[in-house]
N, C-alpha and C positions, 0 to 999 in steps of 0.2 A: 366618237360618232357614228349612229347608224347608216349603214349602206342602204340606199333606195331600192327595192324590188318593183316594178310595176305587175301587175296582174289585171288579166281579165279572162271571164270565163267563154267570151266569145271565141270560139277556133276557126279560123277560115286564112286562107293565104293572104289575104288584102289586111286581114287584123295584124298580122305579124310584121307588115310596113308599118302600119299607125304604130303598134308598141315600139318599133325600133327608134321612131321620131321623137318619141316622148323623153328620150335620153337626151336629147340634144347633141348628141355625140358625133364627132367628126374622125372618120377612119382615114388616116393620111396614105397617100401616096399608092401602090399597088396591094391589093387587099385579097387576104387568102380565105375562104371561105371552107371551113372546116365541117365536117356532115359526117355522117355514117353512110356509105356505098349501099348497104345491107348485102348479106349473105344470100347467095342463090338459093331459093326455097322458103328464105323468111316471108311471112305474110305481114308483118308489124311494121315494116321502116316505113317512115315517111318519104314520099316519092318526090319524084323531080316537080311534077305539076304543082305541089305544096309550097316549094321554097321558091320556084321560079320567081315571083315578084319581089321578094326581097333581095335575092341574087341579082336581079338584073338594076333593083333600085342602087345597090352599092357597086354594081359593076367590078364585081370579083370573080377570084378563079378558084373554082371547087377544087380542094386539095385532100388527098388521101394518103395513106402509106400501107405498105403490104403488112398483112398477119403474121403471126408466128407459129400458125397451127395449120392442120391440114385443111383445105377446102379450096373455094373458088377464088379467092383472093390473096393467095399467100406467096404468088409470083409476080411479077408485073405483066406479065403476059395474059395469065387468068384473069387477073384483076383488071386489065384493060376492057377483055372481053364482058366480064361483069358488069363494068361500068356502062358499056355501051348495052348490053342488055337488059340493064334498068331504066336506061334513056336520058342518063345525066350528060353523055357527049352529045345527044341530038340537041339540046339545049344550052350547053356552057362548056367553056374552057375546062380543061381537067387537067389535074397536074398530080401524079404520084412521085411525092417529094421524096422517097428515096429509091426511086428508080434508078439511078446512077449511084449513087452513095449516101454515107451518112455524115452528120459531123456531132461533135461533142459539146455539150452545153454543161458549164461547170456548175455544180451545186455546192458551194462553199459551206451553207449551215446545213446540211441534208441531214434529216436523222437518221436515213437508211443508206441511202445511195449517196454520192458526192460528186457523179455526173449523169448525164441522160443523153442518149444515142438518139436524133432526129433526123427526119428527111434531109437530106443536103438543099433541097430545093427552097428550104424554109428561108435561104438565104435571097431569095428573089421577092421576098413579101416585106411590107412596111407596118402592116397591121394586119389583123385577123377578126373575122367573124365568127363565131362559134355558135354552130346551129344544133342544138341539142336535142335529141328525142329522149324524153323521160321517160326511163323504164327500168324493171328489174334486170338483175345480172346475176348468173350462176356464179361467179366468183366475188364481184364487189359487192354484190347485194343489191347495188342500185346502180344506174349509168344516168350520168348527167353531164354538166360543164367540166367537174374535175376528170372525169374519165377522159373526156375529149381532150382536152389541155394535155392528158398524160399518155395513156396508152394511145390515143387518138394520131398524136401528132409524132410518136415515137415510130422510129424505123423497125422493120421485121426483127432485127435483133435487138434494137430498143425495148420493144415491147417483152422480149422473153428475160431481159434483163431486169426490166421492172417486175415483172412475175415473181422472176426470183429473186429477188430483192438484193440485187447486187452478183448473183451468180446464174446466169442464162442456163446453164446446166441443171438449176434447180426451178424450171420452170412451173414444174406442176408438183413441187414437193416442199416450196420455202414455207416458212412459218407465217401464218396467214396475215397476222397483223402486221407483220412486217411488210409483207406487199401491199397493204393498204395504206402504208407510211411511205412505201417508194413512190407509189402512185403521187401522194401529195407533193413529194419531194420532186417529183418529175415535173408536176403542173405548176409549181413556183419557178422552174428553170425557163418555161416558156413564156410566163407573165413578165419575167425579168427580160428575156430576150426582146419582146415586142414593148417595153418600157411603157406598159399599161395602156397600150394601142389596141385593145379588143374590147368587143362588143359582145355579150352574151343572150342567146334566147333560148330557153326551154320550152318546147312544146309537151305537154301533158295529155296525150293522146296515142290511143293504141297500147295500153300500158300492160305489158305483160310481164310475167314475171322472170322472162329471159328476154337476154340481148337481142338486137339487130343482128349479130355475128351468129345468133344459132340458125342453120339451115331449118332444123325441125324445133320449133319454137311452140309453147302453148299459147294459144287465144289470149287476148287481152281478158283480166278476171276483174278491174277495176274502171269504172266510169270516165270517162274523159272529164277533165279539170279545168284545162286553161291552158293561156301562154303567158310565160315571165320574161320579162327582161331586165338586166341589169351591167353593171360595168364591174361587179363584184363576183367572181364566179363561186364564192365559198356561201356567200348570201343567197345568192339564185339556188343552189343547189339545198342548203339549209329550208328555204322556203317552199322548195317543193315537199322535199319530206313532211313539212310542218302541215301541208295542206292535204298530202295522204293520212296523217294522222287525225286531221278533224275531219274526214269524211267518215265519220261514225256509222252513219245511215246505208252507206255502201257495203253490201254483201260480200263484196271481192277485198273487201279493205283488208281482212283477217290473212287471207291467202298471201297477198301483197307485202305487208309487213312481216311474216313470217319469212318471205324472202330476204327481206333487208335484214332484220336483227338475226338471222341464223348466220349470217356472212359478217356480221358486225359493220353495217355498210357504213355508218356514222362515223365509224373511226376515221375514214380518210377525211370527212370533213373536220372532225377534231384537230387531227394533226395537221391539215393545211391551215386551220387556224393558229395555231401555236407556230407555224412558220412565219406567219404575219403578213401574207400578201392577200388577206380580204378577212373578212368579220362573219361571225356568226350571228352578230346583232344587226337586225334590218328592218328598215321601215317598209309594212307591204301597203303600195299604195294601189287601191282596186279602181278599174275604169271598167266602163260598161264596153 
């Protein structure tokens, strides 16, 4: 059975809320809002004003975890300063999930890793809304829902563990496809943790080949495409990739796809589908 992915070409804060309601999904209990806080210096990340209506709608807590590389988000102290600087704390309750410790999630059927280290505070939440800014990525090729579930929810140590394909000492030297498969493994453990109580929203706006984690990032190279929502993280990422391939008249398409293809970005989706927590087969339902 194909997963449903709703798509609109209209991009606005209010439209995000409308699209969310099309799913008729209930996020039970306390809701974690996983998004990207943005590295200082980055000009492309989606700002608090854009996501405020949907976060207010679900009455959730913005959650993040510290990074595993140098920058302004690799310690709790610096990350909290960044969250304040970027305006997240002006609007929302914010929780750095690995502020105190991490917990281990088992991945018995993992392709590369059999455990995932996530921020301890994940145990405060009953469900999750994943707000992904779809764009390119220097290592993963692209960043979307699967990256948010894996690298995004992982603790600082967990990020290094995933990048190193099970060996944090090899954070920058592991086999590349093994790293992509480790991301899929880690994402599966978060889906399992929340027992499917997760909603995914991908916003195809400000699409640079670089991630929001880059302090110095290229400007967007491809035109804005739209907003997608789904209950399936694999289907929504596949749909975004397919929409980029369909943008044949966009002069920036080739540059964006070079980033995706040169990093074998589609392999994360392939590996995730093989793990069975979603499907690459989807029904794209376009709405105005």
